[in-house]
C-alpha positions as CSV (number, residue, x, y, z in Angstrom):
1,M,30.3,116.1,140.4
2,T,31.0,112.6,139.2
3,S,33.2,110.5,141.3
4,F,35.7,107.9,139.8
5,D,37.4,105.0,141.3
6,T,41.1,105.5,140.6
7,S,42.4,102.5,142.4
8,P,42.6,100.1,139.3
9,Q,44.3,102.8,137.3
10,L,46.8,103.5,140.2
11,G,47.5,99.8,140.4
12,V,48.3,99.6,136.8
13,W,50.5,102.6,136.9
14,R,52.3,101.2,139.9
15,A,52.8,97.8,138.1
16,T,54.2,99.7,135.0
17,L,56.5,101.7,137.2
18,A,57.7,98.5,138.9
19,L,58.3,96.9,135.6
20,A,60.3,99.8,134.3
21,V,62.4,99.6,137.5
22,V,63.2,95.9,136.8
23,F,64.2,96.8,133.2
24,V,66.5,99.5,134.5
25,M,68.1,97.1,137.0
26,L,68.5,94.4,134.3
27,A,70.1,97.0,131.9
28,T,72.5,98.2,134.6
29,S,73.5,95.1,136.5
30,G,71.4,92.0,136.1
31,W,71.5,91.9,132.3
32,T,75.3,92.2,132.4
33,A,75.6,89.5,134.9
34,L,73.2,87.2,132.9
35,H,75.2,87.7,129.7
36,G,78.5,87.5,131.3
37,H,78.1,83.6,131.2
38,R,77.6,83.4,127.5
39,A,80.0,81.3,125.5
40,A,82.9,83.2,124.1
41,T,82.5,84.5,120.5
42,P,84.9,83.1,117.9
43,L,87.0,86.3,118.0
44,Q,87.1,86.2,121.9
45,A,88.1,82.5,121.8
46,S,91.0,83.2,119.4
47,R,92.2,86.1,121.5
48,S,92.0,84.0,124.7
49,A,94.1,81.3,123.0
50,W,96.6,83.9,121.8
51,E,97.0,85.1,125.4
52,H,98.0,81.6,126.7
53,A,100.3,80.8,123.8
54,S,104.0,81.4,123.0
55,V,106.4,81.3,120.1
56,A,110.1,80.3,120.2
57,G,109.7,80.0,124.0
58,Q,108.4,83.5,124.4
59,R,105.0,84.6,125.7
60,L,103.0,86.4,123.1
61,P,102.4,90.1,123.8
62,D,98.9,91.2,124.8
63,A,96.7,91.5,121.9
64,D,95.7,95.0,123.0
65,S,99.2,96.3,123.1
66,A,100.0,99.6,121.4
67,P,100.2,99.0,117.6
68,D,103.9,100.0,117.6
69,R,104.7,97.3,120.1
70,L,102.9,94.7,118.2
71,A,104.5,95.8,114.9
72,R,107.9,95.4,116.5
73,F,107.0,92.0,117.9
74,F,106.0,90.7,114.4
75,G,109.2,92.3,113.0
76,T,111.2,89.9,115.2
77,L,109.6,86.8,113.7
78,D,110.7,84.9,110.7
79,A,108.2,83.9,108.0
80,A,107.6,80.4,109.4
81,Q,106.8,81.8,112.9
82,R,104.4,84.4,111.4
83,S,102.7,81.7,109.3
84,R,102.2,79.5,112.5
85,L,100.6,82.3,114.4
86,V,98.2,83.1,111.5
87,H,97.1,79.5,111.2
88,R,96.7,79.1,114.9
89,F,95.0,82.3,115.7
90,P,93.4,83.6,112.4
91,L,90.8,85.9,114.0
92,A,93.1,87.3,116.6
93,V,95.7,88.2,114.0
94,G,93.3,89.3,111.5
95,N,91.8,91.9,113.8
96,M,95.1,93.0,115.5
97,N,96.0,96.5,115.1
98,G,99.8,96.5,114.7
99,A,100.1,93.3,112.8
100,P,101.4,93.7,109.3
101,V,98.4,94.4,106.9
102,T,99.5,91.6,104.6
103,L,99.4,89.1,107.5
104,R,96.0,90.4,108.5
105,Y,94.7,89.7,105.0
106,E,96.1,86.1,105.1
107,A,94.6,85.6,108.6
108,N,91.2,86.9,107.6
109,R,91.1,84.6,104.6
110,L,91.6,81.7,106.8
111,A,88.9,82.9,109.2
112,L,86.5,83.5,106.4
113,E,87.1,80.0,105.0
114,H,86.5,78.5,108.4
115,E,83.2,80.4,108.9
116,R,82.1,79.5,105.3
117,K,82.3,75.9,106.2
118,V,80.4,76.4,109.4
119,E,77.5,78.1,107.6
120,H,77.6,75.5,104.9
121,K,77.0,72.9,107.6
122,R,74.3,74.9,109.2
123,M,72.4,75.1,105.9
124,R,72.0,71.3,106.0
125,D,71.1,71.2,109.7
126,G,67.6,69.7,109.9
127,G,67.3,71.1,113.5
128,L,67.3,74.6,112.2
129,S,64.2,76.5,111.1
130,T,63.7,77.4,107.5
131,L,64.6,81.0,108.5
132,G,67.7,79.8,110.2
133,R,68.9,77.8,107.2
134,H,68.1,80.9,105.0
135,D,70.3,83.0,107.2
136,A,73.1,80.4,107.1
137,D,72.8,80.4,103.2
138,R,73.1,84.1,103.1
139,R,76.1,84.3,105.4
140,M,77.9,81.5,103.5
141,H,77.5,83.3,100.2
142,R,78.8,86.5,101.8
143,Y,81.8,84.7,103.0
144,E,82.4,83.2,99.5
145,A,82.1,86.6,98.0
146,L,84.7,88.0,100.4
147,L,86.9,85.2,99.6
148,H,86.7,85.7,95.8
149,G,89.9,86.8,94.1
150,N,92.4,88.6,96.1
151,R,90.3,90.7,98.3
152,K,92.1,92.5,101.1
153,I,90.1,91.9,104.3
154,L,91.5,94.1,107.0
155,A,89.1,93.1,109.8
156,F,86.5,90.4,110.2
157,D,84.2,89.4,113.1
158,P,81.5,86.8,112.4
159,N,79.7,87.4,115.7
160,G,76.1,88.7,115.6
161,S,75.4,90.7,112.5
162,G,79.1,90.7,111.8
163,R,81.8,93.4,111.2
164,V,84.2,93.7,108.4
165,A,86.7,96.1,106.7
166,E,88.3,95.9,103.2
167,V,91.1,97.7,101.6
168,F,91.4,98.9,98.1
169,G,94.9,99.9,96.9
170,D,98.3,99.4,98.5
171,L,97.8,100.4,102.2
172,D,101.6,99.9,103.0
173,R,102.7,102.3,100.2
174,A,99.9,104.9,100.2
175,D,100.6,108.5,100.9
176,H,96.9,109.3,101.1
177,V,94.4,106.9,102.9
178,S,90.7,107.5,102.8
179,V,88.3,105.8,105.3
180,V,84.7,105.4,104.5
181,V,82.6,105.3,107.7
182,P,78.9,104.3,106.9
183,G,75.8,104.7,108.8
184,V,72.8,102.6,110.1
185,D,71.9,99.2,109.1
186,T,75.4,98.4,107.9
187,D,76.7,94.9,108.8
188,L,78.2,91.8,107.2
189,L,75.3,91.1,104.9
190,S,74.8,94.8,103.8
191,F,78.6,95.4,103.4
192,Q,78.2,95.0,99.6
193,R,75.2,95.2,97.3
194,T,74.3,94.5,93.8
195,Y,71.3,96.8,93.8
196,K,72.1,100.4,94.7
197,R,75.8,99.3,94.9
198,Y,77.1,102.7,95.8
199,S,74.9,102.9,99.0
200,A,77.0,100.2,100.5
201,P,80.5,100.4,102.0
202,V,82.2,98.3,99.2
203,G,80.5,100.3,96.5
204,M,81.3,103.6,98.2
205,A,85.0,102.7,98.6
206,T,85.5,101.3,95.2
207,S,83.9,104.4,93.6
208,L,86.1,106.8,95.7
209,Y,89.2,104.8,95.0
210,R,88.6,105.0,91.2
211,A,87.8,108.7,91.4
212,E,91.0,109.4,93.3
213,R,93.0,107.4,90.7
214,A,91.3,109.3,87.9
215,A,91.9,112.7,89.6
216,D,95.7,112.0,89.8
217,P,97.0,108.6,88.7
218,G,100.4,109.6,90.1
219,K,99.2,109.7,93.7
220,R,99.6,106.7,95.8
221,T,96.3,106.2,97.4
222,A,94.3,103.6,99.3
223,V,90.7,103.5,100.4
224,I,89.2,101.5,103.4
225,A,85.5,100.4,103.5
226,W,85.3,100.4,107.2
227,A,82.2,98.6,108.6
228,D,84.1,97.5,111.7
229,Y,81.7,98.8,114.3
230,T,78.2,97.9,115.3
231,T,75.9,100.3,113.7
232,P,72.4,101.2,114.9
233,S,69.6,99.0,113.5
234,G,67.0,101.1,111.7
235,L,66.0,104.6,112.9
236,G,65.2,103.7,116.5
237,I,66.5,104.9,119.8
238,D,70.1,103.7,118.9
239,A,70.1,106.0,115.9
240,A,68.9,108.9,118.0
241,T,71.7,108.5,120.6
242,A,75.6,108.5,120.5
243,M,75.9,105.0,122.2
244,R,76.9,103.2,119.0
245,A,78.9,106.2,117.8
246,E,81.0,106.3,121.0
247,D,81.8,102.5,120.8
248,G,82.6,103.0,117.1
249,G,84.8,106.0,117.7
250,V,87.1,103.9,119.9
251,R,87.5,101.4,117.1
252,L,88.0,104.0,114.5
253,N,90.7,105.7,116.6
254,A,92.4,102.4,117.0
255,L,92.3,101.8,113.3
256,V,93.8,105.1,112.4
257,R,96.7,104.9,114.9
258,A,97.6,101.5,113.6
259,L,97.7,102.4,109.8
260,P,101.2,101.6,108.4
261,G,103.6,104.5,107.4
262,D,102.9,108.2,107.8
263,S,100.1,108.6,105.2
264,R,97.7,111.4,105.5
265,V,94.2,110.1,106.3
266,A,90.8,111.5,105.3
267,L,87.6,110.3,106.8
268,Y,84.3,110.2,104.7
269,C,81.5,109.9,107.2
270,H,78.0,109.2,105.8
271,S,74.7,109.7,107.7
272,Y,75.1,108.1,111.3
273,G,78.8,107.7,110.5
274,S,79.1,111.4,110.8
275,V,78.0,111.2,114.5
276,L,80.7,108.7,115.1
277,C,83.3,110.9,113.4
278,G,82.1,113.8,115.5
279,V,82.4,111.9,118.7
280,A,85.7,110.5,117.8
281,A,87.3,113.8,116.3
282,H,89.0,114.9,119.5
283,S,90.8,111.7,120.0
284,L,92.0,111.1,116.5
285,P,95.8,111.6,115.7
286,S,97.0,114.5,113.8
287,R,97.6,112.4,110.7
288,V,93.8,112.8,110.0
289,S,93.9,115.9,107.8
290,D,90.2,115.9,106.7
291,I,86.8,114.9,108.1
292,A,84.1,115.1,105.4
293,V,80.5,114.3,106.3
294,A,77.6,113.8,103.9
295,G,73.8,113.5,104.7
296,S,74.7,114.1,108.4
297,P,72.1,114.2,111.2
298,G,74.7,116.2,113.3
299,M,78.1,115.6,114.8
300,R,77.2,115.9,118.5
301,T,78.3,119.6,118.6
302,A,77.1,123.1,117.9
303,K,80.2,124.2,116.0
304,A,83.0,122.6,114.1
305,A,85.4,124.4,116.3
306,N,84.3,122.4,119.3
307,L,85.2,119.1,117.7
308,G,88.7,119.5,119.1
309,T,90.5,118.4,115.9
310,T,93.1,119.9,113.7
311,A,91.5,118.3,110.6
312,R,89.7,120.4,108.1
313,V,85.9,119.7,108.5
314,W,83.9,119.5,105.3
315,A,80.1,118.9,104.9
316,M,77.6,118.4,102.0
317,R,74.0,117.6,101.7
318,D,72.0,117.0,98.5
319,A,68.8,119.1,98.1
320,D,66.7,115.9,97.9
321,D,68.3,114.3,101.1
322,W,65.5,113.5,103.6
323,I,68.0,113.9,106.5
324,Q,67.4,117.7,106.3
325,D,63.9,117.0,107.9
326,V,65.3,115.6,111.1
327,P,65.3,118.0,114.1
328,Y,68.9,119.4,114.4
329,L,69.2,119.6,118.2
330,E,70.3,117.6,121.1
331,V,68.2,117.2,124.2
332,G,68.8,114.8,127.1
333,G,71.1,112.7,124.9
334,L,68.6,112.5,122.0
335,G,69.5,114.1,118.7
336,H,73.0,115.0,117.4
337,G,73.3,118.8,117.4
338,A,73.6,121.4,114.9
339,D,73.3,121.0,111.1
340,P,76.8,120.7,109.7
341,V,75.9,122.5,106.5
342,S,74.5,125.5,108.3
343,K,76.4,128.7,108.2
344,G,76.8,128.8,112.0
345,F,78.4,125.4,112.3
346,G,81.5,126.5,110.5
347,A,82.2,123.5,108.3
348,R,83.6,124.0,104.7
349,V,80.3,123.4,102.7
350,L,80.7,121.5,99.4
351,S,78.6,121.1,96.4
352,A,76.7,117.7,96.2
353,D,75.2,118.2,92.8
354,G,74.0,115.0,91.2
355,A,73.9,113.0,94.4
356,K,70.1,112.5,94.3
357,G,69.1,111.6,97.8
358,H,70.4,110.3,101.0
359,T,72.5,107.4,99.6
360,G,73.8,108.9,96.3
361,Y,76.9,110.7,97.5
362,F,79.3,108.1,96.0
363,E,77.7,107.7,92.7
364,P,80.0,108.0,89.8
365,G,79.7,111.2,87.9
366,T,78.5,113.3,90.8
367,E,79.9,116.5,92.2
368,S,79.9,115.0,95.6
369,L,82.1,112.1,94.5
370,R,84.6,114.4,92.6
371,N,84.8,116.7,95.7
372,F,85.6,113.7,97.8
373,A,88.2,112.5,95.5
374,E,90.0,116.0,95.4
375,I,90.1,116.0,99.2
376,G,91.4,112.5,99.3
377,I,94.5,113.4,97.1
378,G,95.0,116.7,98.9
379,A,93.8,118.9,95.8
380,Y,91.8,121.2,98.0
381,R,91.6,124.2,95.6
382,A,90.0,122.0,93.1
383,V,86.9,121.4,95.1
384,Q,83.6,122.8,94.2
385,C,81.9,124.8,97.0
386,A,78.1,124.8,97.5
387,N,76.2,127.7,95.9
388,D,79.2,128.9,93.9
389,N,80.5,130.2,97.1
390,D,84.3,129.9,97.5
391,A,84.3,130.2,101.3
392,C,85.1,126.4,101.7
393,R,88.5,127.0,100.2
394,T,89.4,130.0,102.5
395,G,92.8,129.6,104.1
396,L,94.0,126.8,101.8
397,S,97.4,127.7,100.6
398,A,99.3,126.2,97.7
399,D,101.4,124.1,99.9
400,T,98.3,122.1,101.1
401,S,97.7,120.8,97.5
402,V,100.2,117.9,97.6
């Protein structure tokens, strides 16, 4: 029998274990403490300044107040007072749920213009690496694009990879509001694309808005391209867990509750965005009438009935979508649960004919886009079910097609 000296291997194993413990401690306590001393982000600085300011001798309300309270506060101000707040605190007002949307558009234009100038200066900073100046150039051009014309930017945060949301249509007057919730690798720079334009939030939202208008020009609709959460980067551990979805779900809930009027809201959740919508479903207000998922890796549950929502749940997947090859399960927090297009899940399964792969669901001329548009305007009986099966229209009475 051969004898082996295991002490070196044991030493390596112990060192590895100790290193793992250090990382766990950093992740749970030390890392937080270390990063607690970072300089405030631009948005945090703007919110902090807001908290210590006043208007007409009155302290400003907490920026995190309920949307209806903030709406009442802004309603007490005259045009000059509103304008002063927008110019003093553009990022705070531009991201404030409850502030009038037109005021948010104005505030975010000011914030974008400021950040454009910051990046323009960085482009000429000799102390930056070539890569750093290239990044500044890309961000500056993104800001210029967002400032072009009369774009309606509902949310904007330049920190890190950036967050942004844009409105198409008249949000104040809309009877039907659609919110596009994208998946992994979505940030400020990928918010809009020239190549594969309908795989990015702006392309998705503009395509859906046009399809809804074409389906019924008489309906007052608005569509939001919502990239106002930090998405997973790539298909790593973040994409396999619900951590980003949980944070994003809080933000999505806040958005929906702050929308003006009493419009019905439909959510269109693509890829990892469907994980977010699944996590958020139970907390969303009753004005959310529909949750439609496409190319979903799962919604963190075994059945649609467990989502805890009164909204109709729709699902579609193109036959060529690679997402069908992911394991539809959840073990120890990894994975996202059952397949939403499976019979046992209980969603209303729609046709995705013409979608062609994982990112083609919003392409003009596809059955998937037409179905999304019919849902968006409430014309449920006009949708095309998958496999010529009318089960997805079960229980939809005439009075739901409004």
